[in-house]
PAMAR-353630 format. One record per residue (C-alpha): residue number from 1; y, z, x. Coordinates in nm, 2 decimals. Layout:
FIBA_NUM_Y_Z_X
...
END
This chain:
FIBA_1_9.61_9.28_9.58
FIBA_2_9.81_9.46_9.87
FIBA_3_9.57_9.36_10.14
FIBA_4_9.48_9.60_10.41
FIBA_5_9.65_9.66_10.71
FIBA_6_9.44_9.60_11.01
FIBA_7_9.51_9.89_11.22
FIBA_8_9.36_10.14_10.95
FIBA_9_9.07_10.32_11.01
FIBA_10_8.91_10.40_10.67
FIBA_11_9.07_10.30_10.29
FIBA_12_8.89_10.67_10.23
FIBA_13_9.24_10.79_10.14
FIBA_14_9.39_10.46_10.05
FIBA_15_9.54_10.58_9.73
FIBA_16_9.61_10.97_9.65
FIBA_17_9.74_11.17_9.37
FIBA_18_9.97_11.46_9.48
FIBA_19_9.84_11.81_9.39
FIBA_20_10.15_11.92_9.12
FIBA_21_10.12_12.25_9.00
FIBA_22_10.03_12.29_8.71
FIBA_23_9.94_11.94_8.62
FIBA_24_9.70_11.81_8.82
FIBA_25_9.44_12.00_8.63
FIBA_26_9.07_11.86_8.54
FIBA_27_9.15_11.71_8.21
FIBA_28_9.48_11.50_8.40
FIBA_29_9.20_11.46_8.66
FIBA_30_8.92_11.33_8.41
FIBA_31_9.21_11.03_8.30
FIBA_32_9.28_10.92_8.64
FIBA_33_8.94_10.89_8.68
FIBA_34_8.83_10.65_8.37
FIBA_35_9.16_10.42_8.50
FIBA_36_9.02_10.44_8.84
FIBA_37_8.70_10.45_9.01
FIBA_38_8.85_10.44_9.38
FIBA_39_9.15_10.67_9.40
FIBA_40_9.18_11.03_9.54
FIBA_41_9.21_11.31_9.34
FIBA_42_9.35_11.62_9.46
FIBA_43_9.39_12.02_9.23
FIBA_44_9.63_12.14_9.18
FIBA_45_9.74_12.48_9.50
FIBA_46_9.50_12.74_9.43
FIBA_47_9.57_13.07_9.68
FIBA_48_9.25_13.16_9.96
FIBA_49_9.31_13.49_9.81
FIBA_50_9.25_13.41_9.43
FIBA_51_8.93_13.29_9.48
FIBA_52_8.83_13.59_9.72
FIBA_53_8.96_13.84_9.48
FIBA_54_8.87_13.70_9.12
FIBA_55_8.55_13.70_8.94
FIBA_56_8.68_13.37_8.74
FIBA_57_8.59_13.09_9.03
FIBA_58_8.51_12.84_8.73
FIBA_59_8.87_12.87_8.65
FIBA_60_9.03_12.77_8.94
FIBA_61_8.72_12.55_9.02
FIBA_62_8.57_12.41_8.79
FIBA_63_8.54_11.97_8.77
FIBA_64_8.37_11.69_8.64
FIBA_65_8.16_11.52_8.90
FIBA_66_8.30_11.21_8.82
FIBA_67_8.62_11.29_8.97
FIBA_68_8.49_11.24_9.30
FIBA_69_8.69_11.17_9.52
FIBA_70_8.86_11.50_9.43
FIBA_71_8.98_11.74_9.73
FIBA_72_9.01_12.09_9.67
FIBA_73_9.40_12.15_9.82
FIBA_74_9.43_12.63_9.95
FIBA_75_9.70_12.79_10.02
FIBA_76_9.73_13.02_10.27
FIBA_77_9.85_13.14_10.56
FIBA_78_9.53_13.36_10.71
FIBA_79_9.24_13.18_10.89
FIBA_80_8.94_13.41_10.80
FIBA_81_9.10_13.39_10.43
FIBA_82_9.09_13.04_10.45
FIBA_83_8.78_13.02_10.61
FIBA_84_8.62_13.17_10.34
FIBA_85_8.79_13.01_10.05
FIBA_86_8.73_12.67_10.17
FIBA_87_8.30_12.76_10.21
FIBA_88_8.33_12.88_9.87
FIBA_89_8.52_12.47_9.77
FIBA_90_8.28_12.34_9.95
FIBA_91_7.96_12.50_9.79
FIBA_92_8.13_12.41_9.51
FIBA_93_8.10_12.05_9.51
FIBA_94_8.44_11.97_9.66
FIBA_95_8.43_11.64_9.93
FIBA_96_8.75_11.76_10.12
FIBA_97_8.95_12.06_10.17
FIBA_98_9.31_11.99_10.21
FIBA_99_9.56_12.27_10.42
FIBA_100_9.93_12.32_10.19
FIBA_101_10.16_12.29_10.50
FIBA_102_10.43_12.13_10.24
FIBA_103_10.52_12.32_9.93
FIBA_104_10.89_12.45_9.92
FIBA_105_10.88_12.71_9.64
FIBA_106_11.03_13.05_9.70
FIBA_107_10.74_13.24_9.54
FIBA_108_10.50_13.03_9.83
FIBA_109_10.69_13.18_10.09
FIBA_110_10.66_13.52_9.96
FIBA_111_10.28_13.46_10.06
FIBA_112_10.38_13.29_10.38
FIBA_113_10.26_12.94_10.39
FIBA_114_10.36_12.63_10.18
FIBA_115_10.62_12.40_10.40
FIBA_116_10.72_12.72_10.61
FIBA_117_10.40_12.73_10.83
FIBA_118_10.52_12.43_10.98
FIBA_119_10.78_12.64_11.20
FIBA_120_10.42_12.83_11.32
FIBA_121_10.20_12.49_11.46
FIBA_122_10.00_12.69_11.61
FIBA_123_9.87_12.92_11.36
FIBA_124_9.83_12.63_11.17
FIBA_125_9.58_12.50_11.39
FIBA_126_9.44_12.82_11.39
FIBA_127_9.41_12.82_11.01
FIBA_128_9.24_12.46_11.06
FIBA_129_8.98_12.54_11.32
FIBA_130_8.86_12.84_11.10
FIBA_131_8.82_12.62_10.79
FIBA_132_8.67_12.30_11.00
FIBA_133_8.43_12.59_11.16
FIBA_134_8.30_12.71_10.84
FIBA_135_8.20_12.38_10.62
FIBA_136_8.16_12.01_10.70
FIBA_137_8.31_11.83_10.50
FIBA_138_8.64_11.66_10.62
FIBA_139_9.00_11.95_10.59
FIBA_140_9.32_11.79_10.65
FIBA_141_9.69_11.88_10.62
FIBA_142_10.01_11.83_10.40
FIBA_143_10.31_11.85_10.51
FIBA_144_10.68_11.79_10.54
FIBA_145_10.82_11.59_10.83
FIBA_146_11.02_11.89_10.87
FIBA_147_11.19_12.21_10.77
FIBA_148_11.54_12.37_10.77
FIBA_149_11.73_12.26_11.11
FIBA_150_11.37_12.19_11.27
FIBA_151_11.42_11.85_11.08
FIBA_152_11.39_11.59_11.46
FIBA_153_11.11_11.41_11.54
FIBA_154_11.01_11.56_11.90
FIBA_155_10.90_11.88_11.65
FIBA_156_10.71_11.63_11.36
FIBA_157_10.50_11.50_11.68
FIBA_158_10.49_11.84_11.81
FIBA_159_10.33_11.99_11.45
FIBA_160_10.11_11.67_11.48
FIBA_161_9.96_11.78_11.85
FIBA_162_9.89_12.06_11.71
FIBA_163_9.70_11.96_11.40
FIBA_164_9.54_11.68_11.59
FIBA_165_9.37_11.86_11.85
FIBA_166_9.17_12.10_11.62
FIBA_167_8.97_11.79_11.48
FIBA_168_9.16_11.71_11.22
FIBA_169_9.14_11.35_11.11
FIBA_170_9.37_11.31_10.86
FIBA_171_9.76_11.38_10.76
FIBA_172_9.95_11.34_10.46
FIBA_173_10.31_11.40_10.48
FIBA_174_10.59_11.38_10.27
FIBA_175_10.88_11.20_10.44
FIBA_176_11.12_11.46_10.39
FIBA_177_11.23_11.77_10.53
FIBA_178_11.19_12.09_10.34
FIBA_179_11.48_12.34_10.27
FIBA_180_11.32_12.66_10.26
FIBA_181_11.63_12.80_10.11
FIBA_182_11.87_12.70_9.90
FIBA_183_11.75_12.41_9.71
FIBA_184_11.49_12.44_9.42
FIBA_185_11.10_12.26_9.45
FIBA_186_11.24_11.99_9.22
FIBA_187_11.59_11.94_9.48
FIBA_188_11.38_11.90_9.76
FIBA_189_11.13_11.69_9.63
FIBA_190_11.52_11.45_9.56
FIBA_191_11.81_11.57_9.81
FIBA_192_11.68_11.57_10.12
FIBA_193_11.65_11.19_10.22
FIBA_194_11.32_11.00_10.23
FIBA_195_11.29_10.90_10.67
FIBA_196_10.97_10.64_10.63
FIBA_197_11.03_10.52_10.99
FIBA_198_10.92_10.92_11.12
FIBA_199_10.60_10.87_10.92
FIBA_200_10.54_10.56_11.08
FIBA_201_10.66_10.60_11.39
FIBA_202_10.38_10.93_11.36
FIBA_203_10.10_10.67_11.27
FIBA_204_10.20_10.43_11.58
FIBA_205_10.23_10.72_11.82
FIBA_206_9.83_10.87_11.69
FIBA_207_9.63_10.56_11.57
FIBA_208_9.30_10.72_11.59
FIBA_209_9.47_10.97_11.23
FIBA_210_9.43_10.83_10.90
FIBA_211_9.79_10.87_10.80
FIBA_212_9.91_10.91_10.48
FIBA_213_10.28_10.89_10.33
FIBA_214_10.37_11.04_10.05
FIBA_215_10.72_11.10_9.85
FIBA_216_10.97_10.86_9.65
FIBA_217_10.68_10.61_9.60
FIBA_218_10.69_10.53_9.23
FIBA_219_10.53_10.17_9.11
FIBA_220_10.18_10.02_9.27
FIBA_221_10.48_9.71_9.39
FIBA_222_10.59_10.02_9.58
FIBA_223_10.30_10.05_9.75
FIBA_224_10.31_9.72_9.94
FIBA_225_10.52_9.82_10.27
FIBA_226_10.38_10.15_10.35
FIBA_227_10.04_10.07_10.38
FIBA_228_10.17_9.80_10.62
FIBA_229_10.22_10.06_10.83
FIBA_230_9.99_10.38_10.72
FIBA_231_9.65_10.43_10.60
FIBA_232_9.74_10.54_10.27
FIBA_233_10.00_10.68_10.02
FIBA_234_10.01_10.93_9.79
FIBA_235_10.17_10.93_9.44
FIBA_236_10.27_11.21_9.23
FIBA_237_10.56_11.27_8.90
FIBA_238_10.56_10.92_8.85
FIBA_239_10.12_10.86_8.76
FIBA_240_10.16_11.18_8.57
FIBA_241_10.44_11.04_8.37
FIBA_242_10.36_10.70_8.34
FIBA_243_9.91_10.74_8.41
FIBA_244_9.84_10.39_8.23
FIBA_245_10.01_10.28_8.63
FIBA_246_9.67_10.42_8.77
FIBA_247_9.43_10.16_8.54
FIBA_248_9.54_9.86_8.76
FIBA_249_9.50_10.02_9.09
FIBA_250_9.17_9.91_9.19
FIBA_251_9.19_9.57_9.13
FIBA_252_9.60_9.55_9.33
FIBA_253_9.52_9.78_9.60
FIBA_254_9.14_9.80_9.65
FIBA_255_9.12_9.45_9.56
FIBA_256_8.83_9.49_9.31
FIBA_257_8.77_9.24_9.06
FIBA_258_8.65_9.49_8.75
FIBA_259_8.85_9.43_8.41
FIBA_260_9.16_9.66_8.36
FIBA_261_9.09_9.91_8.06
FIBA_262_9.33_9.90_7.78
FIBA_263_9.55_10.16_7.64
FIBA_264_9.30_10.21_7.35
FIBA_265_9.00_10.16_7.56
FIBA_266_9.13_10.44_7.80
FIBA_267_9.22_10.64_7.49
FIBA_268_8.87_10.60_7.33
FIBA_269_8.71_10.70_7.64
FIBA_270_8.94_11.02_7.64
FIBA_271_8.82_11.06_7.30
FIBA_272_8.44_11.10_7.33
FIBA_273_8.59_11.38_7.65
FIBA_274_8.77_11.54_7.40
FIBA_275_8.50_11.64_7.21
FIBA_276_8.30_11.77_7.43
FIBA_277_8.54_11.99_7.59
FIBA_278_8.61_12.13_7.29
FIBA_279_8.23_12.16_7.20
FIBA_280_8.27_12.42_7.49
FIBA_281_8.58_12.59_7.38
FIBA_282_8.88_12.40_7.50
FIBA_283_9.21_12.42_7.34
FIBA_284_9.32_12.08_7.23
FIBA_285_9.65_12.15_7.36
FIBA_286_9.50_12.21_7.70
FIBA_287_9.39_11.85_7.69
FIBA_288_9.61_11.66_7.51
FIBA_289_9.93_11.81_7.73
FIBA_290_9.82_11.56_8.01
FIBA_291_9.79_11.24_7.80
FIBA_292_10.14_11.21_7.65
FIBA_293_10.27_10.90_7.86
FIBA_294_9.96_10.69_7.81
FIBA_295_10.17_10.47_7.55
FIBA_296_10.44_10.45_7.72
FIBA_297_10.69_10.17_7.61
FIBA_298_10.44_10.10_7.38
FIBA_299_10.55_10.06_6.96
FIBA_300_10.37_10.38_6.85
FIBA_301_10.48_10.59_7.14
FIBA_302_10.68_10.81_7.00
FIBA_303_10.46_10.90_6.69
FIBA_304_10.13_10.94_6.92
FIBA_305_10.35_11.18_7.12
FIBA_306_10.51_11.43_6.86
FIBA_307_10.16_11.45_6.66
FIBA_308_10.00_11.58_7.01
FIBA_309_10.30_11.79_7.08
FIBA_310_10.37_11.96_6.74
FIBA_311_9.98_11.96_6.58
FIBA_312_9.74_11.93_6.90
FIBA_313_9.92_12.33_7.00
FIBA_314_9.82_12.48_6.67
FIBA_315_9.57_12.70_6.63
FIBA_316_9.24_12.57_6.57
FIBA_317_9.38_12.19_6.67
FIBA_318_9.05_11.96_6.69
FIBA_319_9.01_11.62_6.71
FIBA_320_9.10_11.52_6.41
FIBA_321_9.48_11.57_6.57
FIBA_322_9.37_11.31_6.88
FIBA_323_9.26_11.10_6.61
FIBA_324_9.59_11.12_6.42
FIBA_325_9.80_11.02_6.65
FIBA_326_9.56_10.72_6.79
FIBA_327_9.57_10.57_6.41
FIBA_328_9.95_10.64_6.40
FIBA_329_9.94_10.44_6.75
FIBA_330_9.69_10.21_6.68
FIBA_331_9.90_10.12_6.35
FIBA_332_10.18_9.97_6.56
FIBA_333_9.98_9.78_6.81
END
């Protein structure tokens, strides 16, 4: 078990799954919650304007009650719009609103939000203050350690001060800076060097803040050192591509003594969920595309992925396809 650091004020964000566009939708989040009752989930980023100007709110905000604790991540740079969107999220039942100040994609930049907001800390503070005035649930911020040539610790320190002065208590920091031009989002996750020491220093200087570190953490073993210096860790692509990592979070990160579910037990719980969702009109592929990695490196994993990929996307694909994939992997184990 990874023990808590004595400087940590709470374990509310001790283990988080990063918001990932097109990946962390409600079907992936449901699978995550099947394996861990304690981890904190985040939605894909939803722009404030999408919520305010689209009548199909459920398409953006629907979630299963079992997902709690689950946070809504918003994108935007207009304080009033963000405040109204945060209020919608609160009414929908989310327990936290997170402001995206870390995404470097050109599409996000064209809307003047995401990582480029780090260059305007006063605007970020106004946005956070407006959201905090509109809701009674926590408002948090996810950022990088810097952008472009604005990458000194002093820059990160000033940004943090502005955010902290609003009363915001939680800052999630991707320990890489972002290049706003010249690198793709994928390259921005890999090329700028990780600088964990900057985030550790931030926690020392702002001990009253809940500081969560993100970037380059792939396994539960990788969480050991960051959790000795910060209040929490956030993992992304590694727990999407190999989701069964999450099955031991409660035991290894939180010290729970509950039994670890087997991969097959997880799959059977997912089958119940899929059947219920199919009855509500959901397409099989919209769910099973997130479950391809469940049997990674196990016998039958290739058949599992092939059946779900090739047959799950066919018109009118139903639970029989999932059962076929389950039988294929079950016969190999």
